[in-house]
N, C-alpha and C positions, 0 to 999 in steps of 0.2 A: 247488825246495825240496820235500821229502817229509816228511809227518808221518804216522806210522802208529800205530794203536792196536790192540793185540792184542785179538781178540774175547773172550778169556777173562780179560783182565787190565786193570787201570787203568794199567799201565805204558806210558808214552809214549816215543817216540823221535823226535827231529827230525834229519833228514839234509839237509844243504845241500851240493850239488856246486858247484864253481867258486866257492868262498866268497869268497876275496879277489880283488878286481879288480886289474889291473895297476897298479902304483904303488909308492910308497916302502915301505909296510908289508910288502907281499908280497916285494919285492926284498930288504929287510933280513932278514925272517924266513926266506927261502929261501937265504940265504947258507950255503953248505955248510960253512964254517968253524965255524958254530954247532953243527953236528951231528957234530963229530969225536968228542966224548965225551958221555956222558949227563950231564945236569945233576942236581944233588941237589934234593930236595924243598925248596920255599920256601913261605912264607905271605905273602899280600897282603891287608891290610884293605880293605874295600870303599871307604873314603874316602881311601885313600892314592893319591898320584900314582905312576904307573908309573915304575920305575927302569931297566927294560930292555925289549927288544922282546917278550919272553914275557909280561911283565906288561901291556904295552900291548895285546897280542892278547887276553889273558884278560879285561882290562877291557872291551874292545870286545864280546866275546861276552856276558859276564854283564850288563854295564850297558846295552847297547844292543840286542843281538839277542834276549836272553832276559829282558829287563827286566820283563815281565809276570809272571814266575815267581819273582822273587827277594825277595819280601817276607820280612823276617826274616833274610835272609842277612847275615852280618857280614864275610865274606871268603871267600877260596879258597886252596887249595894248588895248586901247579903243579910240573911237572918235565918233562924231555924224555927220550925213549928213541929211540936209533938202533939198531934190532935188525937183526942179520945172521942168517945161517943158524943158527937156534936151535931148540931143542925147544919145544913148545907150553907156555905158562904154564898154571898151574892155574886153574880157575874160582874167582872170588872176588867179594865185594861190596865196595863202597867204604865202609869204616867206620874207626873210630879205632884199629884194631889196627896194630901195627908188625910183630910176629910173629903170624901168625894163630893160633898156639897159646898165646900169652901176652899178655894185656891189661895186664900189669904192675900189677895191682890196680885198674885203671880200669874204670868201667862201660862196656859196649858201647854205642856211639852210631853211627848211620848218617848219612852226608852226605845232602844233598838231591838234587843233580844232578851229573853228571860229563860231561866232554866229551873227545873225542879229535879232534885236528886232524892231518891227514896232510900233511907238508911235504916229502916226497921228490919228486924230479923225474920219476922213472921208477916204473912199476908193478912191485912185486916179485912173485915167485911165492910164493903163500901169504900169510901175515900177515893173514888175515881177522880182523876183530873179530867175536867170537862172543857173541851175547846169548842167554841161556837164559830163556825165558818161563816163567811159573808153570805152564803146562800141559806143560812139558818140551820144548817145541818150541825148536829152535836157529835163530836168524836169523844168517845169514852176511853180513857187510858187507865188501865188497872195499876194500882200502886204496888207493883211487884218490887220486892227488895233488890237493891243494887241496879235500879233502872234510872237512867238519865233521860230527861225530855227537855229539848231546847225548842223554843217557838218564838214567833214574832210577837213583840210586846203589845202590839195593837190588837191582837186577837183577844176577844172576850173570853174569859176563862173563870173557872171556879173549882171547888172541890165538893164532891157529892157527900151526902149523909154517911157518917161512919156509924155502923150499928154494933160493931164488936172489934176490940183490939186497938192498936195504936198505929197511927200513920206518922212516921218521923221523916221530915223533909228539910233539906237545905235548899233555900231559894236564893237566886242571884239574878240581878237585872243589870245589863250592860248599857251604859249611857255615853252619848257624845260629849256631854258636859255634866259636871257634878250638879245634882239637883239642889235647889235653893235651901232645902230643909236639913242640910248637913253642915255642921260647924267646921272650923279649921282642923279640929282634932278627929274628924271623921265620924263623930257621934251625931245621931239623929237629934235634932233640936226639940222634937216632940215625942219623947220616949214612950209615953203612956197612951199613945193614940190607939183606939180600938180597931181601926181599919186594918184589914189584912191580918 
């Protein structure tokens, strides 16, 4: 486990390699059929029982691994991305925008913490998680299989160009309050948004 603190910032990052031990959860989560297509954004309340392997994993991370930091957290959103040879995504922060140019009349709010878990079996070429520190420094984190990275949601971040292979990640963002763009059923009201 690696915990880093930027010298010029209070932004922390927690990096854990070989996160999941061999066993049922890893076997189920690493089933390649789960990664055939990207999943849509979903919401999970902190007190809800998991209904799928992604919620089971997110509950493990937020309630057990990061439990000392989740006071006030009401739940988290999650989705999956299986990225192939694609252009680099733009730098962004994890907030309640659906379209970064349109808050749809809602006040801007930031999430508390974000994580990215890498579930592909092979190391792709490229596909680094890039974190931009307050001093402008860019930290590059290799998309190593079975690696978990947790970071402050206000940190600007992106994924670098993938030139070969697949980068499969489960992303989850913990919130103090449920973002406005989720319905009562936990479904994203804007399923087809291209952002993220």
